[in-house]
All heavy atoms as an XYZ file, in Angstrom:
639
protein
N       0.835     -1.202      0.017
C       0.046     -0.003     -0.005
C       0.861      1.341     -0.006
O       1.891      1.277      0.650
C      -0.918      0.020      1.205
C      -2.040     -1.043      1.313
C      -2.665     -0.950      2.697
C      -2.932     -0.906      0.191
N       0.473      2.203     -0.771
C       0.995      3.564     -0.794
C      -0.132      4.511     -0.548
O      -0.936      4.678     -1.347
C       1.815      3.809     -2.165
C       2.403      5.189     -2.124
C       2.845      2.799     -2.501
N      -0.025      5.223      0.569
C      -1.003      6.187      0.997
C      -2.436      5.534      0.791
O      -3.227      6.216      0.145
C      -0.837      7.458      0.131
C      -1.698      8.598      0.712
O      -1.991      8.595      1.946
O      -2.102      9.439     -0.116
N      -2.624      4.395      1.346
C      -3.876      3.619      1.380
C      -4.305      3.254     -0.079
O      -5.501      2.913     -0.232
C      -4.973      4.362      2.026
C      -4.649      4.659      3.547
C      -5.699      5.492      4.121
N      -5.305      6.915      3.726
C      -6.042      7.967      3.907
N      -7.121      7.864      4.432
N      -5.618      9.111      3.467
N      -3.454      3.169     -1.000
C      -3.689      2.767     -2.385
C      -2.887      1.468     -2.701
O      -1.675      1.508     -2.530
C      -3.352      3.980     -3.364
O      -4.098      5.017     -3.066
C      -3.641      3.424     -4.825
N      -3.498      0.547     -3.243
C      -2.849     -0.636     -3.572
C      -1.939     -0.485     -4.982
O      -2.642      0.005     -5.879
C      -3.706     -1.864     -3.797
O      -4.367     -2.100     -2.623
C      -3.038     -3.167     -4.267
N      -0.724     -0.724     -4.911
C       0.147     -0.537     -6.156
C       0.629     -1.905     -6.418
O       1.174     -2.639     -5.566
C       1.322      0.413     -5.801
C       2.185      0.542     -7.039
C       0.717      1.775     -5.339
N       0.540     -2.254     -7.731
C       0.965     -3.630     -8.068
C       1.974     -3.470     -9.288
O       1.631     -2.818    -10.286
C      -0.267     -4.410     -8.617
C       0.213     -5.783     -9.190
C      -1.284     -4.548     -7.536
N       3.097     -4.088     -9.184
C       4.045     -4.182    -10.258
C       4.247     -5.735    -10.531
O       5.057     -6.289     -9.848
C       5.339     -3.504     -9.938
C       6.354     -3.646    -11.050
O       6.155     -4.252    -12.064
N       7.471     -3.032    -10.888
N       3.519     -6.258    -11.481
C       3.590     -7.686    -11.650
C       4.870     -8.210    -12.395
O       5.136     -9.349    -12.491
C       2.364     -8.022    -12.503
C       2.150     -6.759    -13.294
C       2.559     -5.596    -12.368
N       5.605     -7.320    -12.916
C       6.764     -7.709    -13.749
C       6.762     -7.211    -15.081
O       6.277     -6.041    -15.374
N       7.183     -7.936    -16.028
C       7.243     -7.460    -17.386
C       6.980     -8.577    -18.377
O       7.350     -9.728    -18.229
C       8.632     -6.860    -17.698
O       8.779     -6.514    -18.975
N       6.379     -8.251    -19.488
C       6.154     -9.268    -20.578
C       7.479     -9.248    -21.370
O       7.915    -10.337    -21.845
C       4.951     -8.925    -21.441
C       4.953     -9.743    -22.710
C       3.653     -9.029    -20.630
N       8.133     -8.090    -21.645
C       9.299     -7.968    -22.465
C      10.627     -8.059    -21.770
O      11.579     -8.509    -22.468
N      10.730     -7.599    -20.539
C      11.955     -7.604    -19.803
C      11.802     -8.123    -18.406
O      11.810     -7.346    -17.453
C      12.607     -6.225    -19.820
C      13.051     -5.756    -21.222
S      13.723     -4.021    -21.254
C      15.200     -4.206    -20.195
N      11.478     -9.347    -18.186
C      11.200     -9.901    -16.819
C      12.455    -10.041    -16.014
O      13.594     -9.915    -16.548
C      10.705    -11.212    -17.100
C      11.352    -11.690    -18.370
C      11.554    -10.484    -19.175
N      12.260    -10.264    -14.794
C      13.414    -10.769    -13.885
C      12.995    -11.931    -13.067
O      11.801    -12.115    -12.906
C      13.926     -9.487    -13.055
C      12.951     -8.986    -12.103
C      12.681     -9.535    -10.830
C      12.214     -7.834    -12.384
C      11.868     -8.964     -9.906
C      11.323     -7.199    -11.542
C      11.113     -7.865    -10.343
O      10.215     -7.326     -9.520
N      13.960    -12.710    -12.624
C      13.607    -13.890    -11.776
C      13.519    -15.170    -12.661
O      14.026    -16.186    -12.306
N      12.776    -15.063    -13.779
C      12.670    -16.271    -14.625
C      12.108    -15.771    -15.926
O      11.619    -14.647    -16.170
C      11.618    -17.251    -14.078
O      10.375    -16.697    -13.837
N      12.251    -16.586    -17.013
C      11.830    -16.307    -18.357
C      10.278    -16.310    -18.360
O       9.690    -16.865    -17.363
C      12.349    -17.234    -19.360
O      11.969    -18.571    -19.040
C      13.870    -17.165    -19.457
N       9.770    -15.887    -19.428
C       8.344    -15.855    -19.547
C       7.705    -14.541    -19.419
O       8.366    -13.553    -19.158
N       6.411    -14.306    -19.610
C       5.683    -13.132    -19.534
C       5.084    -13.095    -18.085
O       4.254    -13.840    -17.721
C       4.581    -12.995    -20.596
N       5.466    -12.094    -17.394
C       4.973    -11.790    -16.005
C       3.934    -10.767    -16.079
O       4.182     -9.618    -16.581
C       6.121    -11.348    -15.092
C       7.162    -12.448    -14.992
N       7.395    -13.125    -13.763
C       8.068    -12.880    -15.863
C       8.342    -13.922    -13.977
N       8.748    -13.921    -15.219
N       2.681    -11.008    -15.599
C       1.603    -10.069    -15.755
C       0.641    -10.279    -14.519
O       0.810    -11.234    -13.724
C       0.919    -10.162    -17.068
C       0.409    -11.561    -17.310
C       1.193    -12.717    -17.769
C      -0.831    -12.107    -17.291
N       0.391    -13.806    -18.027
C      -0.926    -13.462    -17.695
C      -2.115    -11.518    -17.000
C      -2.052    -14.162    -17.760
C      -3.297    -12.313    -16.975
C      -3.187    -13.679    -17.353
N      -0.398     -9.413    -14.438
C      -1.362     -9.519    -13.294
C      -2.813     -9.492    -13.962
O      -3.089     -8.835    -14.945
C      -1.137     -8.349    -12.423
N      -3.633    -10.313    -13.335
C      -5.092    -10.289    -13.665
C      -5.700     -9.582    -12.529
O      -5.621     -9.858    -11.343
C      -5.531    -11.781    -13.693
C      -6.998    -11.896    -13.972
C      -7.392    -11.369    -15.451
C      -7.415    -13.365    -13.933
N      -6.454     -8.515    -12.937
C      -7.115     -7.563    -11.973
C      -8.546     -7.720    -12.000
O      -9.222     -7.824    -13.051
C      -6.691     -6.155    -12.305
C      -5.200     -5.741    -12.298
C      -5.053     -4.339    -12.677
C      -4.508     -6.096    -10.995
N      -9.187     -7.890    -10.884
C     -10.673     -7.989    -10.725
C     -11.027     -9.464    -10.802
O     -10.232    -10.282    -11.113
N     -12.297     -9.656    -10.595
C     -12.835    -11.021    -10.622
C     -14.257    -10.918    -10.233
O     -14.912    -10.048     -9.842
N     -14.856    -12.201    -10.389
C     -16.293    -12.253    -10.139
C     -16.587    -12.017     -8.693
O     -17.761    -11.577     -8.306
C     -16.784    -13.723    -10.420
N     -15.722    -12.266     -7.745
C     -15.856    -12.040     -6.242
C     -15.558    -10.637     -5.876
O     -15.508    -10.436     -4.710
C     -15.152    -13.076     -5.538
N     -15.211     -9.774     -6.831
C     -14.853     -8.422     -6.468
C     -13.422     -8.149     -6.760
O     -12.756     -8.950     -7.383
N     -12.873     -7.025     -6.464
C     -11.450     -6.712     -6.698
C     -10.490     -7.746     -6.213
O     -10.686     -8.189     -5.017
C     -11.294     -5.350     -6.006
C     -12.674     -4.843     -5.748
C     -13.533     -6.018     -5.670
N      -9.653     -8.149     -7.001
C      -8.634     -9.165     -6.638
C      -7.423     -8.965     -7.563
O      -7.508     -8.347     -8.591
C      -9.177    -10.563     -6.851
N      -6.326     -9.449     -7.088
C      -5.050     -9.337     -7.855
C      -4.491    -10.694     -7.928
O      -4.225    -11.315     -6.860
C      -4.012     -8.393     -7.167
C      -4.644     -6.962     -7.070
C      -2.724     -8.360     -7.971
C      -3.888     -6.059     -6.178
N      -4.267    -11.210     -9.016
C      -3.598    -12.514     -9.320
C      -2.416    -12.299    -10.155
O      -2.454    -11.834    -11.319
C      -4.524    -13.455     -9.963
C      -5.835    -13.771     -9.220
C      -6.737    -14.700    -10.081
O      -6.350    -15.476    -10.887
N      -8.030    -14.603     -9.861
N      -1.166    -12.567     -9.519
C      -0.021    -12.549    -10.268
C       0.136    -13.758    -11.173
O      -0.048    -14.853    -10.689
C       1.228    -12.330     -9.290
C       1.201    -11.122     -8.507
C       2.428    -11.094     -7.573
C       1.174     -9.856     -9.333
N       0.472    -13.598    -12.410
C       0.502    -14.725    -13.391
C       1.825    -14.726    -14.118
O       2.543    -13.661    -14.182
C      -0.622    -14.491    -14.454
C      -1.984    -14.502    -13.814
C      -2.489    -15.829    -13.424
N      -3.800    -15.795    -12.912
C      -4.841    -16.259    -13.696
N      -4.726    -16.590    -14.885
N      -6.076    -16.319    -13.133
N       2.133    -15.794    -14.728
C       3.351    -16.032    -15.551
C       3.007    -16.991    -16.700
O       2.405    -18.026    -16.476
C       4.522    -16.582    -14.711
C       5.792    -16.685    -15.466
C       6.884    -17.097    -14.520
N       7.999    -17.691    -15.215
C       8.092    -19.015    -15.429
N       7.210    -19.843    -14.922
N       9.125    -19.474    -16.087
N       3.267    -16.571    -17.925
C       2.961    -17.311    -19.006
C       4.316    -17.705    -19.742
O       5.016    -16.775    -20.141
C       1.980    -16.634    -20.018
O       0.889    -16.206    -19.348
C       1.708    -17.502    -21.192
N       4.542    -18.984    -19.855
C       5.747    -19.435    -20.654
C       5.531    -19.132    -22.047
O       4.429    -19.168    -22.570
C       5.970    -20.917    -20.427
C       6.500    -21.273    -19.065
C       7.925    -20.807    -18.857
O       8.691    -20.730    -19.824
O       8.339    -20.645    -17.712
N       6.704    -18.941    -22.819
C       6.680    -18.886    -24.248
C       7.957    -19.497    -24.716
O       8.870    -19.783    -23.972
C       6.450    -17.452    -24.803
C       7.395    -16.440    -24.222
C       8.730    -16.345    -24.770
C       7.097    -15.557    -23.286
C       9.580    -15.399    -24.306
C       7.998    -14.692    -22.720
C       9.248    -14.519    -23.305
N       8.029    -19.752    -26.030
C       9.183    -20.359    -26.697
C      10.300    -19.341    -26.709
O      10.252    -18.516    -27.622
C       8.777    -20.851    -28.043
C      10.002    -21.613    -28.694
O      11.177    -21.346    -28.399
O       9.580    -22.413    -29.574
N      11.186    -19.341    -25.782
C      12.240    -18.322    -25.670
C      13.175    -18.189    -26.906
O      13.426    -17.129    -27.418
C      13.116    -18.540    -24.344
C      14.283    -17.636    -24.305
C      12.160    -18.439    -23.129
N      13.487    -19.405    -27.412
C      14.382    -19.363    -28.631
C      13.635    -18.741    -29.845
O      14.168    -18.008    -30.694
C      14.818    -20.798    -28.902
C      15.836    -21.299    -27.964
O      16.612    -20.382    -27.319
O      15.935    -22.529    -27.685
N      12.368    -19.091    -29.986
C      11.553    -18.517    -31.155
C      11.386    -16.966    -30.968
O      11.546    -16.281    -31.934
C      10.223    -19.180    -31.215
N      11.092    -16.556    -29.727
C      10.975    -15.067    -29.517
C      12.418    -14.323    -29.731
O      12.444    -13.352    -30.354
C      10.484    -14.817    -28.112
C      10.504    -13.391    -27.732
C       9.010    -15.332    -28.027
N      13.428    -14.997    -29.262
C      14.745    -14.434    -29.411
C      15.098    -14.310    -30.931
O      15.588    -13.167    -31.276
C      15.780    -15.257    -28.687
N      14.793    -15.322    -31.652
C      15.104    -15.291    -33.094
C      14.288    -14.257    -33.810
O      14.786    -13.519    -34.659
C      14.854    -16.617    -33.677
N      12.978    -14.035    -33.401
C      12.081    -13.113    -34.092
C      12.653    -11.640    -33.737
O      12.580    -10.820    -34.613
C      10.667    -13.312    -33.557
N      12.999    -11.407    -32.547
C      13.575    -10.099    -32.160
C      14.795     -9.743    -32.830
O      14.852     -8.697    -33.481
C      13.731    -10.048    -30.609
C      12.394    -10.123    -29.835
C      14.448     -8.727    -30.268
C      12.621    -10.240    -28.338
N      15.691    -10.694    -32.956
C      16.951    -10.424    -33.651
C      16.688    -10.233    -35.128
O      17.275     -9.300    -35.755
C      17.955    -11.673    -33.445
C      18.381    -11.626    -31.971
C      19.141    -11.503    -34.370
C      19.122    -12.850    -31.510
N      15.821    -11.039    -35.725
C      15.540    -10.946    -37.204
C      14.799     -9.665    -37.487
O      14.995     -9.029    -38.596
C      14.715    -12.098    -37.641
N      13.993     -9.080    -36.584
C      13.186     -7.945    -36.908
C      13.718     -6.644    -36.426
O      13.130     -5.588    -36.585
N      14.954     -6.745    -35.841
C      15.589     -5.456    -35.212
C      16.799     -5.085    -36.029
O      17.607     -5.894    -36.449
C      15.944     -5.713    -33.857
O      16.564     -4.556    -33.345
N      17.012     -3.789    -36.176
C      18.223     -3.249    -36.713
C      19.048     -2.619    -35.624
O      20.079     -1.960    -35.898
N      18.678     -2.855    -34.368
C      19.374     -2.318    -33.274
C      20.805     -2.867    -33.076
O      20.935     -4.072    -33.040
C      18.572     -2.481    -32.008
C      19.151     -1.867    -30.761
C      19.037     -0.438    -30.506
C      19.725     -2.579    -29.780
C      19.568      0.145    -29.483
C      20.177     -1.993    -28.621
C      20.171     -0.665    -28.433
N      21.830     -2.027    -32.993
C      23.186     -2.571    -32.781
C      23.241     -3.286    -31.478
O      22.742     -2.738    -30.438
C      24.075     -1.319    -32.779
C      23.307     -0.286    -33.423
C      21.827     -0.524    -33.166
N      23.882     -4.456    -31.416
C      23.959     -5.118    -30.207
C      22.669     -5.906    -29.741
O      22.561     -6.372    -28.586
N      21.763     -6.084    -30.565
C      20.430     -6.768    -30.304
C      20.686     -8.124    -29.797
O      19.927     -8.613    -28.934
C      19.442     -6.667    -31.441
C      18.097     -7.103    -30.963
C      19.950     -7.611    -32.635
C      17.422     -6.188    -29.912
N      21.622     -8.886    -30.326
C      21.845    -10.261    -29.865
C      22.326    -10.295    -28.369
O      21.808    -11.156    -27.582
C      22.942    -10.977    -30.766
N      23.120     -9.340    -27.936
C      23.556     -9.217    -26.528
C      22.335     -8.901    -25.708
O      22.172     -9.452    -24.648
C      24.625     -8.279    -26.336
C      26.023     -8.659    -26.938
O      26.195     -9.924    -27.067
O      26.822     -7.827    -27.220
N      21.483     -7.905    -26.156
C      20.284     -7.509    -25.336
C      19.464     -8.762    -25.237
O      18.868     -8.983    -24.144
C      19.584     -6.354    -26.069
C      18.446     -5.900    -25.350
C      18.462     -4.840    -24.375
C      17.160     -6.316    -25.374
N      17.217     -4.665    -23.874
C      16.320     -5.497    -24.486
C      16.484     -7.328    -26.069
C      15.002     -5.746    -24.339
C      15.119     -7.456    -25.892
C      14.387     -6.713    -24.965
N      19.174     -9.527    -26.234
C      18.279    -10.649    -26.175
C      18.842    -11.687    -25.312
O      18.104    -12.273    -24.403
C      18.090    -11.292    -27.564
C      17.565    -12.654    -27.522
C      17.269    -10.388    -28.458
N      20.145    -11.946    -25.301
C      20.811    -12.865    -24.335
C      20.481    -12.433    -22.871
O      20.316    -13.200    -22.035
C      22.330    -13.060    -24.647
C      22.504    -13.998    -25.813
O      21.586    -14.729    -26.160
O      23.618    -13.877    -26.352
N      20.717    -11.098    -22.593
C      20.657    -10.569    -21.218
C      19.258    -10.503    -20.767
O      18.973    -10.574    -19.611
C      21.293     -9.221    -21.183
C      22.797     -9.283    -21.339
O      23.429    -10.276    -20.900
N      23.397     -8.290    -21.860
N      18.181    -10.171    -21.620
C      16.823     -9.930    -21.113
C      15.842    -10.954    -21.530
O      14.768    -11.083    -20.861
C      16.375     -8.554    -21.571
C      17.246     -7.440    -20.909
C      18.199     -6.771    -21.580
C      16.986     -7.052    -19.653
C      18.954     -5.837    -21.015
C      17.742     -6.091    -18.930
C      18.801     -5.458    -19.677
O      19.477     -4.539    -19.044
N      16.005    -11.682    -22.554
C      15.065    -12.664    -23.059
C      15.526    -14.123    -22.598
O      14.750    -14.769    -21.948
C      14.755    -12.642    -24.540
C      13.846    -13.685    -25.028
C      14.328    -11.197    -24.910
N      16.731    -14.418    -22.913
C      17.239    -15.794    -22.600
C      17.624    -15.901    -21.145
O      17.440    -16.996    -20.532
C      18.359    -16.210    -23.584
C      17.924    -16.348    -24.875
C      19.069    -17.054    -25.767
N      18.598    -17.428    -27.059
C      18.947    -16.892    -28.212
N      19.869    -15.839    -28.146
N      18.509    -17.224    -29.383
N      18.294    -14.929    -20.610
C      18.856    -14.980    -19.235
C      18.520    -13.757    -18.389
O      19.367    -13.031    -18.110
C      20.397    -15.174    -19.318
C      20.805    -16.344    -20.114
O      20.516    -17.484    -19.653
N      21.410    -16.131    -21.299
N      17.219    -13.527    -18.003
C      16.925    -12.367    -17.334
C      17.589    -12.417    -15.941
O      17.963    -13.313    -15.410
C      15.293    -12.491    -17.201
C      15.049    -13.973    -17.334
C      16.129    -14.576    -18.144
N      17.813    -11.062    -15.410
C      18.406    -11.041    -14.149
C      17.565    -11.734    -13.061
O      16.410    -11.869    -13.125
C      18.300     -9.428    -13.884
C      18.080     -8.829    -15.192
C      17.352     -9.831    -16.063
N      18.259    -12.129    -11.986
C      17.639    -12.882    -10.950
C      16.837    -11.851    -10.091
O      16.970    -10.595    -10.237
C      18.734    -13.460    -10.026
O      19.397    -12.496     -9.370
N      15.963    -12.341     -9.224
C      15.222    -11.496     -8.347
C      16.207    -10.617     -7.438
O      15.996     -9.470     -7.251
C      14.413    -12.308     -7.289
C      13.186    -13.034     -8.013
O      12.829    -12.517     -9.175
O      12.741    -13.997     -7.579
N      17.256    -11.236     -6.968
C      18.257    -10.515     -6.143
C      18.999     -9.355     -6.921
O      19.083     -8.300     -6.406
C      19.325    -11.429     -5.608
N      19.253     -9.649     -8.166
C      19.879     -8.579     -9.039
C      18.956     -7.466     -9.257
O      19.202     -6.323     -9.239
C      20.362     -9.216    -10.341
C      21.519    -10.114    -10.225
C      21.845    -10.937    -11.480
O      20.879    -11.369    -12.129
O      23.004    -11.041    -11.738
N      17.660     -7.790     -9.535
C      16.672     -6.771     -9.775
C      16.489     -5.924     -8.449
O      16.333     -4.746     -8.538
C      15.342     -7.436    -10.195
N      16.328     -6.607     -7.277
C      16.202     -5.858     -6.021
C      17.262     -4.962     -5.817
O      17.086     -3.894     -5.393
C      15.996     -6.899     -4.909
C      14.673     -7.559     -4.800
C      14.663     -8.629     -3.760
C      13.557     -6.638     -4.572
N      18.577     -5.356     -6.106
C      19.730     -4.487     -5.920
C      19.698     -3.344     -6.860
O      19.962     -2.180     -6.465
C      20.951     -5.297     -6.084
N      19.168     -3.493     -8.054
C      19.175     -2.428     -9.008
C      18.024     -1.405     -8.709
O      18.248     -0.202     -8.967
C      18.887     -2.979    -10.489
N      16.996     -1.791     -8.110
C      15.880     -0.902     -7.773
C      15.963     -0.363     -6.274
O      15.181      0.357     -5.899
C      14.499     -1.664     -7.968
C      14.258     -1.908     -9.366
C      14.110     -3.182     -9.791
C      14.096     -0.863    -10.224
C      13.854     -3.521    -11.133
C      13.812     -1.173    -11.560
C      13.670     -2.429    -12.082
N      16.979     -0.828     -5.502
C      17.108     -0.312     -4.117
C      17.384      1.136     -4.140
O      18.131      1.699     -4.889
C      18.248     -1.048     -3.554
C      18.509     -0.619     -2.017
C      19.671     -1.361     -1.356
N      19.310     -2.712     -1.226
C      20.161     -3.754     -1.784
N      21.213     -3.516     -2.255
N      19.730     -4.943     -1.577
N      16.610      1.897     -3.301
C      16.946      3.349     -3.176
C      18.376      3.576     -2.868
O      19.029      2.859     -2.071
C      15.998      3.777     -1.979
C      15.011      2.708     -1.865
C      15.683      1.480     -2.315
N      18.925      4.590     -3.511
C      20.371      4.845     -3.352
C      20.698      5.263     -1.919
O      21.857      4.928     -1.463
C      20.790      6.045     -4.171
C      20.735      5.650     -5.740
C      21.161      6.801     -6.635
C      21.080      6.348     -8.072
N      21.601      7.275     -8.994
N      19.752      5.679     -1.162
C      20.101      6.067      0.266
C      20.240      4.712      1.039
O      20.878      4.792      2.113
C      18.825      6.724      0.874
O      17.719      5.935      0.885
N      19.937      3.582      0.555
C      20.187      2.344      1.279
C      21.544      1.673      0.798
O      21.866      0.663      1.425
C      18.989      1.337      1.031
C      17.728      1.790      1.541
C      16.662      0.736      1.200
C      17.754      2.010      3.164
N      22.206      2.246     -0.068
C      23.492      1.730     -0.590
C      23.264      0.529     -1.568
O      22.174      0.152     -1.790
N      24.327      0.202     -2.130
C      24.270     -0.851     -3.228
C      25.154     -2.013     -2.794
O      26.139     -2.132     -2.358
C      24.702     -0.323     -4.598
C      23.626      0.551     -5.098
C      23.655      0.697     -6.575
N      22.483      1.435     -7.021
C      21.756      1.113     -7.951
N      22.009      0.097     -8.680
N      20.742      1.808     -8.362
């Protein structure tokens, strides 16, 4: 909660951390407001190949290796998002 408001960051479809796949949230439901964190697997190699084939970005293969094939761990993500006042 932030100032009595629920804030949800389910992750990322394009640049996840912790594990591969699309990380997302399902909001709401038949029983009223609810938050369900979800993860959908996809063919990592097929997605990587499609990104590389469709991009003219220099260094795209390295980016794909770092963010699609081998996303940062939960610990690495927490360290990156830690407030600077808490140190690194």
